[in-house]
ZALUMDO-533171 format. One record per residue (C-alpha): residue number from 1; residue in one letter; x, y, z. Coordinates in steps of 0.001 Angstrom, whole numbers, plus 500000, padded with zeros to 6 digits. Example, Ala and Ser with C-alpha at 12.3 -4.5 7.8 and 13.67 -1.06 7.14 Angstrom:
[r 1,A,[512300,495500,507800]],
[r 2,S,[513670,498940,507140]],
This chain:
[r 1,M,[392950,481207,323568]],
[r 2,S,[394818,479145,326352]],
[r 3,N,[392720,480621,328913]],
[r 4,Y,[390290,479811,327019]],
[r 5,K,[390734,476012,326633]],
[r 6,F,[392183,475595,329855]],
[r 7,L,[388949,477415,331436]],
[r 8,T,[386379,475322,329329]],
[r 9,R,[388777,472179,329805]],
[r 10,T,[388090,472783,333829]],
[r 11,I,[384610,472874,333444]],
[r 12,Y,[384275,469610,331940]],
[r 13,L,[386722,468387,334518]],
[r 14,I,[384273,469480,337850]],
[r 15,S,[381070,468530,335847]],
[r 16,F,[382643,465028,334919]],
[r 17,L,[383876,464413,338707]],
[r 18,L,[380094,465943,339476]],
[r 19,I,[377748,463733,337990]],
[r 20,S,[380108,460905,338507]],
[r 21,E,[380678,461160,342135]],
[r 22,P,[377713,458870,343003]],
[r 23,L,[378868,456151,341615]],
[r 24,F,[382358,457245,343377]],
[r 25,K,[380603,456928,346709]],
[r 26,I,[379361,453583,345761]],
[r 27,L,[382704,452335,345200]],
[r 28,L,[384345,453981,348302]],
[r 29,F,[381929,452394,350496]],
[r 30,K,[382049,448978,349288]],
[r 31,A,[385983,449557,349768]],
[r 32,H,[385256,451369,353382]],
[r 33,S,[383055,448516,355007]],
[r 34,G,[383909,445495,352654]],
[r 35,M,[380298,444102,352794]],
[r 36,P,[379309,442040,349493]],
[r 37,W,[377783,444511,346579]],
[r 38,E,[374203,442777,347321]],
[r 39,V,[374398,444182,350813]],
[r 40,V,[376064,447457,350526]],
[r 41,W,[373133,447803,346770]],
[r 42,S,[370645,446942,349220]],
[r 43,N,[371890,449329,351955]],
[r 44,I,[371775,452219,349308]],
[r 45,I,[368097,451261,348103]],
[r 46,E,[366900,451596,351574]],
[r 47,N,[368556,454895,352738]],
[r 48,S,[367336,456217,349406]],
[r 49,H,[363332,455977,350447]],
[r 50,S,[363949,459048,352312]],
[r 51,F,[363640,462141,349500]],
[r 52,S,[366702,464259,351438]],
[r 53,R,[369097,461226,351449]],
[r 54,F,[367813,460473,347788]],
[r 55,F,[368393,464325,346751]],
[r 56,M,[372198,464192,348434]],
[r 57,F,[373206,460805,346896]],
[r 58,W,[371787,460665,343517]],
[r 59,I,[370760,464414,342429]],
[r 60,L,[372818,466930,344053]],
[r 61,S,[376111,466652,342774]],
[r 62,P,[375230,465249,339220]],
[r 63,L,[372773,468461,339201]],
[r 64,A,[375252,470671,339533]],
[r 65,G,[377543,469265,336935]],
[r 66,V,[374795,469368,334186]],
[r 67,F,[374261,473388,335236]],
[r 68,L,[377619,474005,334866]],
[r 69,L,[377920,472946,331115]],
[r 70,T,[375352,474789,329719]],
[r 71,F,[378217,477515,330732]],
[r 72,S,[375732,479890,331113]],
[r 73,T,[375465,482526,334391]],
[r 74,L,[372853,481459,336209]],
[r 75,S,[374477,477946,335717]],
[r 76,Y,[378065,479163,337575]],
[r 77,V,[375602,480981,340366]],
[r 78,L,[373457,477280,340900]],
[r 79,Y,[376626,475473,341063]],
[r 80,F,[377942,477694,343854]],
[r 81,L,[375292,477268,345630]],
[r 82,L,[375175,473839,345689]],
[r 83,S,[378866,473554,346040]],
[r 84,S,[378409,475552,349157]],
[r 85,F,[375489,473303,350656]],
[r 86,R,[377992,470158,350004]],
[r 87,L,[380471,471672,351759]],
[r 88,Y,[377999,472736,354714]],
[r 89,A,[376731,468653,354521]],
[r 90,L,[380471,467952,355036]],
[r 91,L,[381096,470056,358002]],
[r 92,T,[378100,469235,359923]],
[r 93,Y,[377819,465416,359409]],
[r 94,I,[376677,463177,362000]],
[r 95,P,[378783,460412,363055]],
[r 96,F,[378274,457274,362060]],
[r 97,S,[375523,458647,359382]],
[r 98,W,[374249,457676,356043]],
[r 99,P,[376039,457835,353103]],
[r 100,Y,[379645,456851,355549]],
[r 101,F,[378268,454962,358783]],
[r 102,S,[381176,456118,360446]],
[r 103,A,[382793,458218,362717]],
[r 104,K,[383535,461148,360293]],
[r 105,P,[383709,461145,356789]],
[r 106,H,[385556,459263,354386]],
[r 107,G,[389148,461063,353550]],
[r 108,S,[388001,461241,349837]],
[r 109,S,[385462,462658,350467]],
[r 110,I,[387366,465329,351927]],
[r 111,V,[389676,465647,349131]],
[r 112,F,[387092,465469,346528]],
[r 113,E,[385525,468854,348062]],
[r 114,L,[388559,470344,348112]],
[r 115,L,[389460,469880,344749]],
[r 116,N,[385900,470775,343911]],
[r 117,F,[386144,474071,346132]],
[r 118,A,[389724,474864,344206]],
[r 119,L,[388192,474395,341112]],
[r 120,M,[385657,476628,342216]],
[r 121,I,[387790,479577,343274]],
[r 122,Y,[389546,479144,340177]],
[r 123,L,[386459,479059,338111]],
[r 124,F,[384647,482027,339613]],
[r 125,Y,[388084,483919,339979]],
[r 126,P,[387781,485731,337005]],
[r 127,I,[384620,487274,337836]],
[r 128,A,[385276,488062,341313]],
[r 129,Q,[388545,490080,339659]],
[r 130,R,[386376,492015,337422]],
[r 131,F,[383570,492730,338795]],
[r 132,F,[384694,493396,343216]],
[r 133,L,[388876,493703,342763]],
[r 134,S,[388247,496178,339837]],
[r 135,R,[389151,500020,339917]],
[r 136,Y,[386458,500496,338021]],
[r 137,L,[383845,498886,339778]],
[r 138,R,[381482,501890,339257]],
[r 139,K,[381940,501665,335211]],
[r 140,Y,[380168,498914,334188]],
[r 141,W,[381736,498876,330840]],
[r 142,D,[385064,499360,331842]],
[r 143,A,[384377,496076,334723]],
[r 144,R,[383371,493873,331782]],
[r 145,G,[386584,494066,330364]],
[r 146,R,[386699,496964,327795]],
[r 147,V,[389679,496523,325777]],
[r 148,E,[391308,500179,324279]],
[r 149,C,[392659,498683,320567]],
[r 150,S,[392616,499770,317273]],
[r 151,L,[392363,496977,315177]],
[r 152,N,[390988,496203,311608]],
[r 153,A,[387660,494916,311085]],
[r 154,H,[384521,494720,308534]],
[r 155,L,[381010,494958,309036]],
[r 156,F,[378494,492691,307103]],
[r 157,I,[375269,494770,306437]],
[r 158,E,[372162,492607,304669]],
[r 159,E,[371379,496168,302577]],
[r 160,K,[375250,496274,301786]],
[r 161,E,[376577,494355,298942]],
[r 162,N,[380300,494982,300155]],
[r 163,P,[381354,494758,303533]],
[r 164,I,[381977,498007,305116]],
[r 165,V,[385974,498789,306851]],
[r 166,C,[385971,499633,310186]],
[r 167,T,[388702,500563,313047]],
[r 168,I,[387258,498748,316576]],
[r 169,V,[388725,501286,319337]],
[r 170,N,[387402,499496,322188]],
[r 171,I,[385605,496136,322549]],
[r 172,S,[384370,494118,325759]],
[r 173,S,[382431,490568,325570]],
[r 174,G,[378988,492533,325180]],
[r 175,G,[379968,494567,322511]],
[r 176,A,[382901,497318,320976]],
[r 177,R,[383041,501129,319578]],
[r 178,V,[384002,500998,315462]],
[r 179,E,[384912,503727,313524]],
[r 180,V,[384184,503972,309863]],
[r 181,S,[385448,506362,307434]],
[r 182,N,[381857,506635,305825]],
[r 183,A,[378861,508034,306900]],
[r 184,C,[376456,505099,307868]],
[r 185,Q,[373931,503688,310271]],
[r 186,P,[373207,499947,309955]],
[r 187,Q,[370327,498377,312588]],
[r 188,D,[372059,494980,312419]],
[r 189,G,[374590,493220,310583]],
[r 190,K,[377813,491643,311348]],
[r 191,L,[381215,492060,313010]],
[r 192,I,[384189,489852,311953]],
[r 193,F,[387464,490202,312992]],
[r 194,K,[390833,488631,313998]],
[r 195,S,[391624,486149,316773]],
[r 196,P,[395344,486779,318320]],
[r 197,T,[395842,482939,316466]],
[r 198,G,[394181,484455,313044]],
[r 199,E,[391328,483160,313460]],
[r 200,P,[387882,484773,312594]],
[r 201,I,[385570,485547,314853]],
[r 202,V,[381966,486508,313638]],
[r 203,V,[379567,488216,316449]],
[r 204,D,[375848,489092,315640]],
[r 205,F,[375610,493012,316377]],
[r 206,K,[372613,495694,316784]],
[r 207,L,[373164,499543,316438]],
[r 208,A,[373111,500598,319684]],
[r 209,A,[374944,504389,319590]],
[r 210,H,[375667,506397,316415]],
[r 211,I,[378281,509438,316581]],
[r 212,P,[378608,511623,313946]],
[r 213,K,[382570,512733,313547]],
[r 214,E,[384317,515159,311821]],
[r 215,I,[385326,512210,308856]],
[r 216,G,[383069,509355,309314]],
[r 217,V,[381342,507716,312055]],
[r 218,A,[381398,506030,315595]],
[r 219,L,[379398,503147,315769]],
[r 220,G,[378418,501811,319666]],
[r 221,L,[377498,497949,318897]],
[r 222,E,[375947,495480,320887]],
[r 223,F,[376904,491984,320713]],
[r 224,I,[373568,489711,319953]],
[r 225,H,[372346,485975,319629]],
[r 226,L,[375472,484388,321053]],
[r 227,S,[375563,481485,323377]],
[r 228,P,[376949,481325,326334]],
[r 229,K,[379869,479252,325592]],
[r 230,E,[380707,481961,322830]],
[r 231,K,[380394,484314,325952]],
[r 232,L,[382584,482683,327773]],
[r 233,F,[384905,482735,325005]],
[r 234,L,[384969,486462,324011]],
[r 235,R,[385172,487282,327886]],
[r 236,T,[388895,485313,327823]],
[r 237,C,[389908,486559,324853]],
[r 238,F,[389265,489929,325420]],
[r 239,N,[390847,489315,328485]],
[r 240,D,[393900,487397,326867]],
[r 241,D,[397470,489085,327058]],
[r 242,D,[397831,488121,323111]],
[r 243,F,[394902,489849,322514]],
[r 244,K,[395695,492548,324319]],
[r 245,M,[399175,493185,322611]],
[r 246,A,[397874,491825,319008]],
[r 247,A,[395114,494484,319592]],
[r 248,Q,[397093,497292,320423]],
[r 249,I,[399783,497144,317756]],
[r 250,S,[397563,496092,314881]],
[r 251,S,[397064,499175,312610]],
């Protein structure tokens, strides 16, 4: 769970920095130029008449921060694109142009971009590791972080009064394979199991596969109705060393 907490806190930190960046720019411009506030503000308003300058100053960074707060995969892509554009704009800075009016960008802006770049690398490293550095690159299920385990769980199905005891034999952020001793073929329901800290995890599922066995059946479950933040939680949970250890020794 520590990975999930650290990752979410990193996202909140990046979002705060990006959303607040226009204010930081104003304060830096005031400190760097030494001009009165009236002149600083009139200069900002004058240069904001240009749509491109207005977008670059007021919209670009906050938009990337707001995207990140949705915790969706699309938001990470848009954040990456906007951050890349910001880095490109910094590298192609024209001396004595807006918004710095100096021979080169202010040092704090360079530090900000380096910090943002470092946080972006941290944010995307698990994705790169899972999809590009994984030796299971050709096996999408494995690449999503499948964990082999023997984990006690319960299936709650609407038409069943009592929960069905089952064993999770492998699990990922997208679904799980469970084995049950009695013959059943649920179309949908809820899967409940415990996290490494002992907290219950509840996910909705729909049946993706039904494989009869000599004793009971194996069910392929696809997780559904997960919010982007819940998907992030599951991804970090299943790749957490504590979870893997607990899953492997559970009976």
